[in-house]
ZAVO-93404 format. One record per residue (C-alpha): residue number from 0; residue in one letter; x, y, z. Coordinates in pm, whole numbers, padded with zeros to 5 digits. Layout:
<recs>
+-----+---------+--------+--------+--------+
| num | residuo |     px |     py |     pz |
+-----+---------+--------+--------+--------+
| NUM |       A |      X |      Y |      Z |
...
+-----+---------+--------+--------+--------+
</recs>
This chain:
<recs>
+-----+---------+--------+--------+--------+
| num | residuo |     px |     py |     pz |
+-----+---------+--------+--------+--------+
|   0 |       M |  11405 | -16864 |  04661 |
|   1 |       F |  11046 | -16946 |  04561 |
|   2 |       K |  10925 | -17301 |  04566 |
|   3 |       T |  10743 | -17409 |  04251 |
|   4 |       N |  10505 | -17702 |  04243 |
|   5 |       E |  10451 | -17904 |  03928 |
|   6 |       I |  10089 | -17934 |  03822 |
|   7 |       G |  10005 | -18253 |  03635 |
|   8 |       N |  09824 | -18288 |  03304 |
|   9 |       V |  09487 | -18388 |  03451 |
|  10 |       P |  09463 | -18088 |  03688 |
|  11 |       T |  09574 | -17864 |  03401 |
|  12 |       L |  09301 | -18014 |  03181 |
|  13 |       L |  09041 | -17951 |  03451 |
|  14 |       I |  09161 | -17595 |  03511 |
|  15 |       G |  09144 | -17519 |  03139 |
|  16 |       S |  08799 | -17673 |  03114 |
|  17 |       A |  08674 | -17466 |  03408 |
|  18 |       A |  08819 | -17151 |  03253 |
|  19 |       G |  08643 | -17232 |  02926 |
|  20 |       A |  08311 | -17290 |  03100 |
|  21 |       I |  08336 | -16966 |  03298 |
|  22 |       S |  08435 | -16756 |  02997 |
|  23 |       S |  08163 | -16911 |  02781 |
|  24 |       T |  07898 | -16850 |  03046 |
|  25 |       A |  08011 | -16490 |  03095 |
|  26 |       T |  08009 | -16401 |  02725 |
|  27 |       F |  07720 | -16618 |  02603 |
|  28 |       P |  07452 | -16343 |  02619 |
|  29 |       L |  07661 | -16140 |  02375 |
|  30 |       E |  07678 | -16439 |  02140 |
|  31 |       V |  07300 | -16483 |  02159 |
|  32 |       A |  07243 | -16115 |  02082 |
|  33 |       R |  07491 | -16127 |  01792 |
|  34 |       K |  07321 | -16431 |  01642 |
|  35 |       Q |  06975 | -16279 |  01684 |
|  36 |       M |  07093 | -15960 |  01512 |
|  37 |       Q |  07235 | -16162 |  01222 |
|  38 |       V |  06924 | -16376 |  01182 |
|  39 |       G |  06695 | -16075 |  01211 |
|  40 |       A |  06880 | -15891 |  00937 |
|  41 |       V |  06860 | -16187 |  00698 |
|  42 |       G |  06533 | -16353 |  00792 |
|  43 |       G |  06315 | -16044 |  00801 |
|  44 |       R |  06245 | -16084 |  01172 |
|  45 |       K |  06279 | -15821 |  01442 |
|  46 |       V |  06562 | -15580 |  01364 |
|  47 |       Y |  06767 | -15455 |  01655 |
|  48 |       K |  06923 | -15109 |  01661 |
|  49 |       S |  07226 | -15203 |  01869 |
|  50 |       M |  07373 | -15479 |  02082 |
|  51 |       L |  07226 | -15320 |  02395 |
|  52 |       H |  06882 | -15298 |  02230 |
|  53 |       A |  06905 | -15666 |  02134 |
|  54 |       L |  07007 | -15770 |  02487 |
|  55 |       L |  06732 | -15569 |  02653 |
|  56 |       T |  06465 | -15690 |  02408 |
|  57 |       I |  06563 | -16055 |  02452 |
|  58 |       L |  06567 | -16008 |  02829 |
|  59 |       E |  06224 | -15843 |  02822 |
|  60 |       D |  06063 | -16096 |  02585 |
|  61 |       E |  06222 | -16422 |  02703 |
|  62 |       G |  06374 | -16345 |  03042 |
|  63 |       V |  06720 | -16443 |  03161 |
|  64 |       G |  06678 | -16791 |  03013 |
|  65 |       G |  06658 | -16636 |  02667 |
|  66 |       L |  07007 | -16495 |  02706 |
|  67 |       Y |  07144 | -16841 |  02786 |
|  68 |       R |  06943 | -17050 |  02539 |
|  69 |       G |  07185 | -17295 |  02378 |
|  70 |       L |  07453 | -17269 |  02647 |
|  71 |       G |  07453 | -17645 |  02712 |
|  72 |       P |  07547 | -17757 |  02360 |
|  73 |       S |  07795 | -17474 |  02333 |
|  74 |       C |  07967 | -17580 |  02656 |
|  75 |       M |  07971 | -17943 |  02541 |
|  76 |       K |  08187 | -17830 |  02252 |
|  77 |       L |  08391 | -17557 |  02418 |
|  78 |       V |  08476 | -17704 |  02759 |
|  79 |       P |  08676 | -18005 |  02633 |
|  80 |       A |  08840 | -17795 |  02363 |
|  81 |       A |  08950 | -17529 |  02611 |
|  82 |       G |  09081 | -17792 |  02852 |
|  83 |       I |  09281 | -17974 |  02586 |
|  84 |       S |  09415 | -17648 |  02446 |
|  85 |       F |  09527 | -17529 |  02789 |
|  86 |       M |  09683 | -17867 |  02872 |
|  87 |       C |  09877 | -17875 |  02542 |
|  88 |       Y |  09995 | -17518 |  02591 |
|  89 |       E |  10126 | -17596 |  02939 |
|  90 |       A |  10293 | -17919 |  02822 |
|  91 |       C |  10466 | -17742 |  02532 |
|  92 |       K |  10573 | -17460 |  02761 |
|  93 |       K |  10723 | -17709 |  03005 |
|  94 |       I |  10914 | -17884 |  02724 |
|  95 |       L |  11050 | -17557 |  02586 |
|  96 |       I |  11158 | -17433 |  02929 |
|  97 |       E |  11335 | -17762 |  03003 |
|  98 |       E |  11518 | -17743 |  02670 |
|  99 |       A |  11622 | -17383 |  02735 |
| 100 |       D |  11763 | -17479 |  03076 |
| 101 |       E |  11983 | -17751 |  02925 |
+-----+---------+--------+--------+--------+
</recs>
């Protein structure tokens, strides 16, 4: 009834990489705030009361760039890993479905 199109490994790799980049960019400010809270508690620096307080203080002191400091190196690690993981998942799923059909 429905027509299904096969998506190759390279497009699957690119889709997974894009998904990794988008998710990392969306959640990176929370990672920055978490790391600042951890370092502040150990290093005797500024102590934040909550995650929201940390986010607002970083935004006020450093601007939007402060929330995304370190995003480049993080994406260099995460984007290929997410793409490969997604591609392997889809390949394994295809193999298992083909074996179940036989």
